[in-house]
DRENDO-1510 file (C-alpha; in Angstrom, 1 decimal, always signed):
<recs>
REC; n; res; u; v; w
REC; 1; MET; +95.3; +107.6; +120.9 .
REC; 2; LYS; +97.0; +105.6; +123.6 .
REC; 3; VAL; +100.5; +106.7; +124.6 .
REC; 4; LEU; +103.2; +104.9; +126.6 .
REC; 5; ILE; +105.4; +107.3; +128.4 .
REC; 6; ALA; +108.7; +105.6; +129.4 .
REC; 7; ASP; +110.9; +107.6; +131.7 .
REC; 8; ASP; +112.5; +106.8; +135.1 .
REC; 9; HIS; +111.5; +110.2; +136.5 .
REC; 10; ALA; +107.9; +110.3; +137.8 .
REC; 11; LEU; +107.6; +114.1; +137.5 .
REC; 12; ILE; +108.5; +114.0; +133.8 .
REC; 13; ARG; +106.0; +111.2; +133.1 .
REC; 14; GLN; +103.3; +113.0; +135.0 .
REC; 15; GLY; +104.0; +116.3; +133.3 .
REC; 16; MET; +103.9; +114.8; +129.8 .
REC; 17; ALA; +100.8; +112.8; +130.7 .
REC; 18; TYR; +99.0; +115.9; +131.9 .
REC; 19; ALA; +99.8; +117.8; +128.7 .
REC; 20; LEU; +98.8; +115.0; +126.4 .
REC; 21; LEU; +95.5; +114.5; +128.1 .
REC; 22; ASP; +94.7; +118.2; +128.7 .
REC; 23; LYS; +95.3; +119.0; +125.0 .
REC; 24; GLY; +93.3; +116.1; +123.9 .
REC; 25; VAL; +96.2; +114.5; +122.0 .
REC; 26; ALA; +96.0; +111.3; +124.0 .
REC; 27; SER; +92.9; +109.4; +125.2 .
REC; 28; ALA; +94.8; +107.1; +127.5 .
REC; 29; ILE; +98.3; +107.1; +129.1 .
REC; 30; VAL; +100.4; +104.1; +130.2 .
REC; 31; GLU; +103.6; +104.7; +132.2 .
REC; 32; ALA; +106.8; +102.7; +132.6 .
REC; 33; GLU; +109.9; +103.5; +134.6 .
REC; 34; ASP; +112.4; +101.0; +133.3 .
REC; 35; LYS; +113.1; +98.5; +130.5 .
REC; 36; GLU; +111.3; +95.7; +132.1 .
REC; 37; SER; +108.1; +97.7; +132.7 .
REC; 38; VAL; +108.2; +99.0; +129.1 .
REC; 39; LEU; +108.2; +95.5; +127.7 .
REC; 40; ARG; +105.6; +94.3; +130.3 .
REC; 41; GLN; +103.2; +97.2; +129.4 .
REC; 42; LEU; +103.5; +96.5; +125.7 .
REC; 43; GLU; +102.7; +92.8; +126.2 .
REC; 44; SER; +99.8; +93.5; +128.5 .
REC; 45; GLU; +98.3; +96.7; +127.1 .
REC; 46; THR; +96.5; +96.7; +123.8 .
REC; 47; GLY; +96.1; +99.6; +121.4 .
REC; 48; ILE; +99.3; +101.6; +122.2 .
REC; 49; ASP; +100.0; +103.9; +119.3 .
REC; 50; ILE; +103.1; +105.8; +120.4 .
REC; 51; VAL; +105.9; +105.3; +122.8 .
REC; 52; LEU; +107.7; +108.4; +124.2 .
REC; 53; LEU; +111.0; +106.8; +125.2 .
REC; 54; ASP; +113.9; +108.0; +127.4 .
REC; 55; LEU; +117.0; +106.3; +126.1 .
REC; 56; PHE; +118.7; +106.1; +129.5 .
REC; 57; MET; +116.4; +104.2; +131.9 .
REC; 58; PRO; +117.4; +101.5; +134.3 .
REC; 59; GLY; +118.0; +98.2; +132.5 .
REC; 60; THR; +118.9; +99.8; +129.2 .
REC; 61; HIS; +122.2; +100.4; +127.5 .
REC; 62; GLU; +122.2; +103.2; +125.0 .
REC; 63; PHE; +120.0; +102.2; +122.0 .
REC; 64; ASP; +119.3; +98.6; +122.9 .
REC; 65; LEU; +115.7; +99.1; +124.0 .
REC; 66; LEU; +114.9; +101.3; +121.0 .
REC; 67; CYS; +116.2; +98.7; +118.7 .
REC; 68; GLU; +114.3; +96.0; +120.4 .
REC; 69; LEU; +111.0; +97.9; +120.3 .
REC; 70; CYS; +111.5; +98.8; +116.6 .
REC; 71; ASP; +112.2; +95.1; +115.8 .
REC; 72; ARG; +109.5; +93.6; +117.9 .
REC; 73; TYR; +106.8; +96.2; +117.2 .
REC; 74; PRO; +107.3; +97.5; +113.7 .
REC; 75; GLU; +103.9; +99.2; +113.5 .
REC; 76; LEU; +104.6; +101.1; +116.7 .
REC; 77; SER; +105.8; +104.7; +116.5 .
REC; 78; VAL; +108.7; +105.3; +119.0 .
REC; 79; ILE; +109.7; +108.9; +119.7 .
REC; 80; VAL; +112.9; +109.4; +121.7 .
REC; 81; VAL; +112.6; +112.0; +124.4 .
REC; 82; SER; +116.1; +112.6; +125.8 .
REC; 83; ALA; +118.3; +115.0; +127.8 .
REC; 84; ALA; +121.2; +114.0; +125.5 .
REC; 85; GLU; +120.9; +116.7; +122.8 .
REC; 86; GLU; +124.1; +116.0; +120.9 .
REC; 87; PRO; +123.4; +115.4; +117.1 .
REC; 88; HIS; +125.1; +112.0; +117.5 .
REC; 89; PHE; +122.3; +110.7; +119.7 .
REC; 90; MET; +119.6; +112.1; +117.4 .
REC; 91; ARG; +121.2; +110.6; +114.3 .
REC; 92; LYS; +121.7; +107.2; +116.0 .
REC; 93; SER; +118.1; +107.2; +117.2 .
REC; 94; ILE; +116.7; +107.8; +113.7 .
REC; 95; ASP; +119.1; +105.3; +112.2 .
REC; 96; PHE; +117.8; +102.7; +114.7 .
REC; 97; GLY; +114.2; +103.3; +113.8 .
REC; 98; ALA; +112.9; +106.1; +116.0 .
REC; 99; ALA; +110.1; +108.1; +114.4 .
REC; 100; GLY; +111.3; +111.3; +116.0 .
REC; 101; PHE; +113.7; +112.9; +118.5 .
REC; 102; ILE; +112.5; +115.4; +121.1 .
REC; 103; PRO; +115.1; +117.1; +123.4 .
REC; 104; LYS; +113.8; +117.3; +127.0 .
REC; 105; SER; +114.6; +121.1; +126.8 .
REC; 106; SER; +111.8; +121.5; +124.3 .
REC; 107; SER; +108.5; +123.1; +125.1 .
REC; 108; MET; +105.3; +121.1; +125.5 .
REC; 109; ASP; +104.0; +122.8; +122.3 .
REC; 110; ILE; +106.9; +121.4; +120.4 .
REC; 111; MET; +106.4; +117.9; +121.8 .
REC; 112; LEU; +102.7; +118.0; +120.8 .
REC; 113; SER; +103.6; +119.2; +117.3 .
REC; 114; ALA; +106.1; +116.5; +117.0 .
REC; 115; ILE; +103.6; +113.8; +118.0 .
REC; 116; HIS; +101.1; +115.2; +115.5 .
REC; 117; LEU; +103.7; +115.0; +112.7 .
REC; 118; VAL; +104.6; +111.5; +113.6 .
REC; 119; ARG; +101.0; +110.4; +113.7 .
REC; 120; SER; +100.6; +111.8; +110.1 .
REC; 121; GLY; +103.5; +109.7; +108.9 .
REC; 122; GLY; +106.4; +112.1; +109.3 .
REC; 123; ILE; +109.6; +112.0; +111.2 .
REC; 124; TYR; +110.4; +114.8; +113.6 .
REC; 125; ILE; +113.9; +116.1; +114.2 .
REC; 126; PRO; +114.5; +119.4; +115.9 .
REC; 127; PRO; +115.8; +122.0; +113.4 .
REC; 128; ASP; +118.3; +123.5; +115.8 .
REC; 129; MET; +120.1; +120.1; +116.1 .
REC; 130; MET; +120.4; +119.8; +112.4 .
REC; 131; GLN; +121.6; +123.3; +111.8 .
REC; 132; SER; +124.7; +122.6; +113.9 .
REC; 133; GLN; +125.8; +120.0; +111.3 .
REC; 134; LYS; +127.0; +120.7; +107.8 .
REC; 135; PRO; +125.9; +118.2; +105.2 .
REC; 136; THR; +128.6; +116.0; +103.5 .
REC; 137; ALA; +128.7; +114.9; +99.9 .
REC; 138; THR; +127.3; +111.5; +100.8 .
REC; 139; GLU; +124.8; +112.3; +103.6 .
REC; 140; HIS; +122.7; +115.4; +103.8 .
REC; 141; ASP; +121.2; +116.5; +107.1 .
REC; 142; PHE; +117.4; +116.9; +107.2 .
REC; 143; TYR; +114.5; +117.5; +109.6 .
REC; 144; GLN; +110.8; +117.1; +109.3 .
REC; 145; ASP; +108.9; +120.3; +110.1 .
REC; 146; GLU; +105.7; +121.4; +108.4 .
REC; 147; ASP; +106.8; +125.1; +108.6 .
REC; 148; ALA; +110.3; +124.6; +107.4 .
REC; 149; GLY; +111.5; +126.3; +104.2 .
REC; 150; GLN; +112.9; +124.3; +101.4 .
REC; 151; SER; +116.7; +123.7; +101.4 .
REC; 152; SER; +118.7; +124.7; +98.4 .
REC; 153; ILE; +119.7; +122.0; +96.0 .
REC; 154; SER; +120.0; +122.1; +92.2 .
REC; 155; ASP; +118.2; +119.8; +89.8 .
REC; 156; ASN; +121.6; +118.4; +88.8 .
REC; 157; ASP; +122.3; +117.6; +92.5 .
REC; 158; ILE; +118.9; +115.8; +92.7 .
REC; 159; VAL; +119.8; +113.7; +89.7 .
REC; 160; GLU; +123.1; +112.8; +91.3 .
REC; 161; ALA; +121.4; +112.0; +94.6 .
REC; 162; ALA; +118.9; +109.8; +92.8 .
REC; 163; GLN; +121.8; +107.6; +91.6 .
REC; 164; ALA; +122.4; +106.7; +95.2 .
REC; 165; LEU; +118.9; +105.4; +95.8 .
REC; 166; THR; +118.5; +101.7; +96.2 .
REC; 167; ASN; +115.9; +99.8; +94.1 .
REC; 168; ARG; +113.5; +99.7; +97.1 .
REC; 169; GLN; +113.9; +103.4; +97.8 .
REC; 170; ARG; +113.1; +104.2; +94.1 .
REC; 171; GLN; +109.9; +102.2; +94.5 .
REC; 172; VAL; +109.0; +104.1; +97.6 .
REC; 173; LEU; +109.7; +107.4; +95.9 .
REC; 174; VAL; +107.4; +106.5; +93.0 .
REC; 175; LEU; +104.6; +105.6; +95.5 .
REC; 176; LEU; +105.2; +108.9; +97.4 .
REC; 177; ALA; +104.7; +110.7; +94.1 .
REC; 178; ARG; +101.3; +108.9; +93.8 .
REC; 179; GLY; +100.3; +110.4; +97.2 .
REC; 180; MET; +100.4; +107.2; +99.1 .
REC; 181; SER; +100.7; +107.2; +102.9 .
REC; 182; ASN; +103.4; +105.1; +104.7 .
REC; 183; LYS; +100.7; +102.5; +105.5 .
REC; 184; GLU; +99.6; +102.3; +101.9 .
REC; 185; ILE; +103.2; +102.0; +100.6 .
REC; 186; ALA; +103.9; +99.2; +103.2 .
REC; 187; ARG; +100.8; +97.3; +101.9 .
REC; 188; GLU; +101.8; +97.8; +98.3 .
REC; 189; LEU; +105.4; +96.6; +98.8 .
REC; 190; SER; +104.5; +93.9; +101.4 .
REC; 191; VAL; +106.9; +95.4; +104.0 .
REC; 192; SER; +106.3; +96.8; +107.5 .
REC; 193; GLU; +105.4; +100.5; +107.9 .
REC; 194; HIS; +108.6; +100.9; +110.0 .
REC; 195; THR; +110.6; +99.8; +107.0 .
REC; 196; VAL; +108.9; +102.3; +104.8 .
REC; 197; LYS; +109.7; +105.1; +107.3 .
REC; 198; ILE; +113.4; +104.1; +107.1 .
REC; 199; HIS; +113.3; +104.4; +103.3 .
REC; 200; VAL; +111.5; +107.7; +103.4 .
REC; 201; THR; +114.1; +109.0; +105.9 .
REC; 202; ALA; +116.9; +108.0; +103.5 .
REC; 203; ILE; +115.2; +109.8; +100.6 .
REC; 204; LEU; +114.6; +112.9; +102.6 .
REC; 205; ARG; +118.3; +112.9; +103.6 .
REC; 206; LEU; +119.6; +112.5; +100.1 .
REC; 207; PHE; +117.3; +115.2; +98.6 .
REC; 208; ARG; +117.8; +117.6; +101.4 .
REC; 209; ALA; +114.0; +117.8; +101.8 .
REC; 210; SER; +112.1; +118.7; +104.9 .
REC; 211; ASN; +108.9; +116.8; +104.1 .
REC; 212; ARG; +107.4; +114.3; +101.6 .
REC; 213; THR; +105.8; +117.0; +99.4 .
REC; 214; GLU; +109.1; +118.7; +98.9 .
REC; 215; VAL; +110.8; +115.4; +97.9 .
REC; 216; VAL; +108.2; +114.8; +95.2 .
REC; 217; VAL; +108.4; +118.4; +93.9 .
REC; 218; LYS; +112.2; +118.2; +93.7 .
REC; 219; ALA; +112.0; +114.8; +92.0 .
REC; 220; ARG; +109.5; +116.1; +89.4 .
REC; 221; ASN; +111.4; +119.3; +88.8 .
REC; 222; ALA; +114.6; +117.3; +88.1 .
REC; 223; LYS; +112.6; +115.0; +85.9 .
REC; 224; ILE; +113.8; +111.8; +87.5 .
REC; 225; LEU; +110.4; +110.2; +88.2 .
REC; 226; LYS; +109.9; +109.5; +84.5 .
REC; 227; ASP; +112.9; +107.2; +84.5 .
REC; 228; MET; +111.7; +105.1; +87.5 .
</recs>
């Protein structure tokens, strides 16, 4: 796996690069220190699988580079690695297409676990950041963590939540229930894998689910899949 590390601090880039190579997570590392070099590396380097992106590098303004990368390279997994740990930045990053959000205060083990999760088709959000937010009636907080316990929600709540799904999200849910990966769903629906990730994120949020399996279990228990 080839990883592009985009951060304006050389020590951070070198530390992450060492960890990824030492643990065998990455086979090759590409580095960039500002917006211009990020775009240049993506144009000149082939086979980049993941970008570890600092939001606040020279030449960037808040989420503009994240949005540009997600629009121009929909098959690329972009994980935000940021010192800004407020839930606002995490939420915005995911809304704009990031496949994960890793606070810079996290350990290397957490970073590696997050990358593994993203590579398997999940979206990583740190549990501590989500626990500081209470879910509203219209938008439920969520995080992707393979060891997370299931959140409490009744079958009636699931039925109500399903009413808020768009037609496309309903299609994605049915295909999730068939055990399809994001790539397979994208091929089936003739959309980008990035678009599928956005729909899966929305479903997780509505169902208060921590992973794809939990979504399907909750949908089946509430007997909503038979109506789709």
